[in-house]
C-alpha positions, -999 to 999 in steps of 0.1 A, spaced: -50 -198 50 -14 -176 65 -19 -143 70 11 -112 59 5 -79 85 26 -49 74 20 -27 102 29 10 104 52 9 74 61 49 72 75 66 39 78 94 19 58 101 -12 41 128 -37 1 116 -35 -22 147 -35 -39 169 -57 -33 205 -37 -7 217 -56 19 219 -18 11 186 -14 28 176 -51 62 200 -45 77 175 -16 73 141 -6 44 138 24 48 111 48 21 78 41 16 50 62 10 16 48 -11 -10 67 -15 -45 45 -29 -74 52 -23 -105 27 -35 -140 29 -27 -165 11 -24 -205 3 10 -223 3 17 -240 -29 43 -260 -22 78 -242 -8 61 -211 -26 57 -188 5 56 -147 1 83 -128 12 73 -97 30 104 -74 34 99 -81 -10 60 -70 -11 73 -38 15 95 -27 -14 68 -31 -41 48 -6 -23 76 19 -18 90 14 -51 52 20 -63 45 47 -46 72 67 -48 77 59 -84 42 70 -94 38 98 -72 3 91 -74 -30 118 -75 -56 98 -55 -50 76 -25 -77 55 -38 -55 50 -76 -26 39 -52 -48 18 -38 -63 2 -69 -24 -2 -89 -11 -13 -55 -32 -42 -53 -32 -53 -90 7 -55 -88 8 -72 -55 -18 -101 -72 2 -99 -100 34 -104 -81 19 -132 -55 -4 -151 -74 -15 -173 -43 -28 -143 -28 -59 -146 -12 -72 -112 -3 -57 -77 5 -64 -50 28 -46 -19 21 -50 13 39 -30 41 28 -29 72 54 -17 110 53 -6 119 90 0 157 84 -29 163 50 -50 184 84 -36 199 113 -56 178 136 -62 145 125 -47 119 100 -70 111 67 -71 76 54 -84 54 31 -89 18 27 -98 -17 0 -103 -49 7 -99 -68 -22 -111 -108 -20 -102 -131 -48 
C-alpha cells in the first residue's frame, strides 16, 4: 500500500452559499491523503491529482464544501481505480474573522 499526501494546497475558488461568497473567489486550502495499490507499472501522479482537484473546484463553483468533497472523491476514484481510500479536507481560512472553517471526508473502497 502506498500513500500520497497533498498538504496545504492553496487555490482560489467560489465556494459558499452567502451572496458575497458567490461574487469573488476566496482562498481554499486542500489537504488530501490517497492510499492505493500499485498495479504493475501504474502509479498515481500527484501532480495530476492536484490539477484535477483544482480544475473541479474552480469550474464547479460549489455551494457547499460537502458537495465539493463528494464530487472530488468520486472524480478521483473514477480517474484512479487503484485508490483504496481517500481522506480530503477543504478549509476556508478567511470566511470567519477569528478562525478557519474546515470540512473533511474519509472514504474507503
